C-alpha positions in Angstrom: 74.0 38.0 11.4 76.0 36.8 8.3 78.3 39.4 6.9 77.4 40.0 3.3 79.2 39.0 0.3 82.2 41.1 -0.8 81.9 42.0 -4.2 84.6 44.0 -5.1 88.3 44.8 -4.9 88.0 46.9 -1.9 87.6 44.2 0.2 84.6 45.7 1.6 81.2 43.9 2.2 77.9 45.8 0.7 77.3 46.1 4.4 80.4 47.8 5.5 79.9 50.2 2.1 76.5 51.1 3.4 77.5 52.1 6.4 80.0 54.2 5.2 78.0 56.0 2.9 76.2 57.0 5.8 78.5 58.4 8.0 80.1 60.2 5.0 76.8 62.0 4.2 75.7 62.4 8.0 79.0 63.8 8.6 78.9 66.2 5.2 75.6 67.4 6.5 76.4 67.9 10.0 80.4 68.3 10.4 79.9 66.3 13.8 81.2 63.1 14.7 78.4 59.8 14.1 77.3 57.3 16.1 75.6 54.3 15.6 72.4 55.9 16.6 72.1 58.4 13.7 73.0 55.6 11.3 70.4 53.7 12.6 67.6 56.7 12.4 68.9 57.3 8.6 66.9 54.0 8.2 70.0 52.0 7.8 68.5 48.2 8.3 70.9 46.9 10.7 71.1 47.2 14.7 73.5 49.4 16.7 75.6 46.8 17.6 76.0 45.3 14.5 76.8 49.1 12.9 79.0 49.5 16.1 81.3 46.5 15.5 81.2 47.4 11.4 82.3 51.0 11.7 85.2 49.7 14.5 86.1 47.0 11.4 86.2 50.3 9.0 88.1 52.3 11.6 90.9 49.7 11.7 91.5 49.4 8.0 91.3 53.4 7.7 87.9 54.7 6.6 86.9 55.9 9.4 88.8 57.4 12.7 87.5 58.3 15.9 88.3 62.4 16.9 89.2 62.9 20.7 87.4 60.8 23.0 83.9 60.5 21.1 82.4 57.4 20.5 81.3 59.1 17.0 83.6 58.8 13.8 84.3 60.3 10.9 85.7 60.2 7.5 89.6 59.7 7.0 91.1 61.1 3.4 90.8 57.4 2.5 87.0 57.2 3.2 86.3 60.4 0.9 88.1 58.5 -1.9 86.5 55.6 -1.5 82.7 57.5 -1.2 83.5 59.6 -4.2 84.6 57.1 -6.2 82.5 54.0 -5.5 79.5 54.9 -2.9 78.7 58.7 -4.4 75.5 58.9 -6.1 75.8 61.4 -8.8 74.1 64.6 -8.1 71.8 66.0 -10.9 71.5 70.2 -11.4 68.0 71.2 -10.8 65.7 73.0 -13.6 66.7 76.3 -11.6 70.7 76.0 -10.7 71.0 75.0 -14.8 69.0 78.2 -15.5 71.0 80.2 -13.1 74.3 78.6 -14.6 73.2 79.0 -18.2 72.6 82.3 -17.6 75.2 83.6 -16.5 77.4 82.0 -19.7 74.6 83.7 -21.8 75.9 86.1 -24.1 79.2 86.4 -22.8 81.0 85.0 -25.7 83.7 88.1 -24.9 86.8 87.8 -22.6 87.0 84.3 -21.5 89.0 85.7 -18.3 85.9 88.0 -17.5 83.5 84.9 -18.0 85.8 82.7 -16.2 85.7 85.2 -12.9 81.7 85.9 -13.5 80.8 81.9 -13.2 82.9 81.5 -10.5 81.1 84.0 -8.3 77.9 81.9 -9.1 79.6 78.9 -7.9 80.4 80.0 -4.9 77.1 80.7 -4.2 75.3 77.7 -5.5 78.0 75.7 -2.7 78.6 77.8 -0.3 82.1 77.3 -1.1 85.1 79.1 -2.1 85.3 78.9 -5.7 88.4 79.1 -7.6 89.0 80.3 -11.3 92.4 80.0 -13.5 92.9 81.9 -16.5 95.8 80.6 -18.5 98.1 83.4 -19.6 98.0 84.1 -23.7 101.6 83.1 -25.9 102.6 84.1 -29.1 99.7 82.9 -31.2 98.3 83.4 -35.0 94.7 84.0 -36.1 94.0 81.5 -38.4 90.8 83.6 -39.7 88.9 86.9 -39.0 85.2 87.7 -38.6 82.7 89.7 -36.6 79.1 90.4 -35.3 77.3 93.7 -35.0 76.2 94.5 -31.7 74.9 97.8 -32.4 75.2 100.7 -34.5 78.7 101.9 -32.4 79.9 98.5 -31.3 80.8 95.0 -32.5 82.4 91.6 -31.7 85.9 90.8 -33.3 86.2 87.2 -33.7 89.4 85.5 -33.7 89.6 82.0 -34.7 93.1 80.9 -33.5 95.2 78.3 -35.6 94.9 76.0 -32.7 91.1 76.0 -33.1 90.6 78.2 -29.8 88.4 81.0 -30.5 89.1 84.3 -28.8 86.4 87.4 -29.1 86.9 91.1 -28.1 84.2 93.5 -28.0 85.0 96.8 -29.7 83.4 100.3 -29.2 83.7 103.2 -31.2 82.0 106.6 -31.6 82.1 106.4 -35.0 79.1 104.6 -36.8 79.7 101.1 -37.7 77.9 98.9 -40.4 77.8 95.5 -41.7 79.1 97.2 -45.1 82.4 99.2 -43.3 83.0 95.6 -40.7 83.2 93.1 -43.9 85.5 95.2 -45.5 87.4 95.4 -41.9 87.5 91.9 -41.7 88.4 91.5 -45.2 91.5 93.5 -44.9 92.8 91.8 -41.4 92.5 88.4 -43.1 94.3 89.5 -46.1 97.0 91.6 -43.3 97.2 89.9 -40.2 95.9 86.0 -40.1 98.4 84.0 -39.9 101.0 86.6 -39.0 102.0 86.9 -34.9 101.6 89.7 -32.9 105.3 90.9 -33.4 104.4 91.0 -36.7 101.8 93.2 -36.7 103.7 96.3 -37.1 102.8 100.3 -37.9 103.4 100.0 -41.2 100.8 97.2 -41.3 98.2 98.9 -39.4 98.6 102.2 -41.9 98.3 100.0 -44.9 94.9 98.7 -43.8 93.7 101.9 -43.0 94.5 103.3 -46.3 92.3 100.3 -47.8 90.2 100.5 -45.4 89.1 104.3 -46.3 85.8 105.0 -44.8 85.6 103.7 -41.5 89.7 103.8 -41.0 89.4 104.9 -37.4 87.6 101.5 -36.4 91.5 100.1 -37.8 93.6 101.1 -34.5 91.3 99.7 -31.8 90.6 96.5 -33.7 94.2 96.1 -34.2 94.4 97.0 -30.5 92.4 94.5 -29.7 94.4 91.4 -31.9 97.5 92.2 -30.2 96.2 92.3 -26.7 94.6 88.7 -27.7 97.4 86.8 -29.1 100.8 89.2 -27.7 103.4 88.3 -25.6 103.0 85.5 -22.5 101.4 86.5 -19.7 101.1 85.1 -16.6 98.6 82.9 -15.4 95.9 85.0 -13.0 94.3 82.7 -10.4 91.4 84.5 -8.5 89.3 83.1 -5.5 85.5 84.4 -5.0 83.7 83.8 -1.3 86.9 83.7 0.8 84.8 84.4 3.8 83.0 81.3 3.4 85.6 79.4 4.9 84.7 80.9 8.0 81.3 79.6 8.0 83.0 75.8 8.7 84.3 74.7 12.3 86.6 73.1 11.0 88.5 76.7 10.2 87.2 78.1 13.4 90.9 77.9 14.4 93.0 80.6 13.7 95.8 78.6 13.2 93.9 76.3 10.3 92.6 79.4 8.6 95.9 80.9 8.5 97.1 77.7 6.5 94.3 77.9 4.1 95.0 81.8 3.4 98.8 80.5 3.3 97.9 78.1 0.5 95.7 80.4 -1.5 98.7 83.0 -1.4 101.0 80.3 -2.9 99.8 81.1 -6.5 102.2 79.8 -8.1 102.0 76.1 -6.5 98.0 76.4 -7.0 98.7 76.9 -10.9 100.8 74.3 -11.3 98.3 72.3 -9.7 95.5 73.0 -11.7 97.8 73.2 -15.3 99.1 70.0 -15.0 96.0 67.9 -13.7 94.4 65.4 -15.7 92.0 67.5 -18.9 89.9 64.8 -19.0 87.9 64.9 -15.5 87.0 66.3 -12.7 89.9 66.6 -10.1 89.7 66.1 -6.3 92.3 66.5 -4.1 91.5 65.6 -0.4 93.9 67.2 2.1 97.2 65.9 2.3 96.8 64.3 -1.0 98.9 67.2 -2.4 101.9 69.6 -1.1 100.4 72.7 0.4 96.9 71.7 0.7 96.0 71.5 4.5 94.5 68.9 6.8 90.5 69.0 6.3 90.6 70.9 3.0 89.1 69.7 -0.2 89.6 71.1 -4.2 87.6 70.2 -6.7 88.2 71.6 -10.0 88.3 70.6 -14.2 90.4 72.4 -16.7 88.6 74.0 -19.6 90.1 73.1 -22.6 89.6 74.4 -26.2 90.7 72.9 -29.2 92.7 70.8 -27.3 94.7 73.6 -25.0 94.1 74.4 -21.7 92.5 78.0 -21.5 91.8 77.9 -17.7 90.5 75.7 -14.7 87.4 76.5 -12.4 87.1 74.8 -9.3 86.1 74.8 -5.7 88.0 74.8 -2.4 86.4 74.2 0.9 86.2 71.3 4.2 87.1 67.8 3.4 83.4 67.1 4.5 82.7 68.9 1.2 78.9 68.2 -0.8 81.4 65.9 -3.7 78.1 64.8 -5.7 76.8 68.5 -5.6 80.2 70.5 -6.7 81.9 67.7 -8.7 78.7 68.0 -11.2 78.8 72.1 -11.0 82.3 72.2 -11.8 81.6 69.5 -15.0 79.0 71.4 -16.0 80.2 74.5 -16.2 83.8 73.8 -17.5 81.9 71.6 -20.3 79.7 74.3 -21.1 82.3 77.2 -21.4 84.9 74.6 -23.6 81.8 74.6 -25.8 80.9 78.4 -25.7 84.8 78.9 -26.8 85.3 76.1 -29.2 82.3 75.2 -31.4 79.3 77.2 -30.0 80.0 80.1 -31.8 77.0 82.4 -33.5 75.6 80.0 -36.8 78.0 80.4 -39.3 75.3 82.6 -41.3 75.9 85.2 -38.6 79.6 85.6 -38.8 81.8 83.0 -40.6 80.5 84.3 -43.8 80.3 87.6 -43.0 
């Protein structure tokens, strides 16, 4: 059979690409080395002899490897990268998956770290891999403008639009009765006395002056000022969390105690992972396959995307699992969630008639 025409810089013919895609996807599904018979049974329109020949050539040029004495082959790191960059079909989230993800985000305008941690549990459940959630530390920021949302008679949302366009929200609960009149006055005073100053400048005398001018409802000033200080206070260390660590044990790649120990040690190296997640490309989903980065163990993969609000990184969400990961689904899930969180904490605040005009 005549070799198909090579049409790109990879040097791979369309036939080789088709066979490589089949090997990668079969190995992702089964975890076993893939032979020519399995490729034929997948409906690939070439003879077993042709497939064996092509697989041997793909092995020679580094896209496949033959583990042990098995006649089947598995993808190499190079093979996985080529699959992700050039062969993988985009995964379209199902209606049910989209609903689940949106429900996880719905009505959670409050704490960013709580939201990221919460959705990471769903990511782990949907993908059956370990989810990674990073929340960036706070810095000595200033609030450009305060606004609010009344939740009920004893709680409200204090919304802080930061000088760098980020939005931070804090839920305030009080035993006192609160209404729009009282909260409008509070926001007016916060914009007068606190907007534009750092946490270090929010002194006791500033709080006392706000309480004096507030008069009725002065008891809600202290918890509100505390919430502001917590939101814009001094720098805190970034925090990284994992959900579904036990899911790693479901994959034969990590059945060996030594490999499990390697994964656990990698997760314990928090500073290394935080550095990796914080410094990666902020405009795309980042994909690292075992060996790409120092500390990432063989047969593993890390996929994540940074979450940015107002051009500033506020966290990251991702997935850690075996190198034979379902890349298409994981990439789509991580990309969708990171974008939705960025929007929710950036431009998708409640309508201005509900908050900004109050």
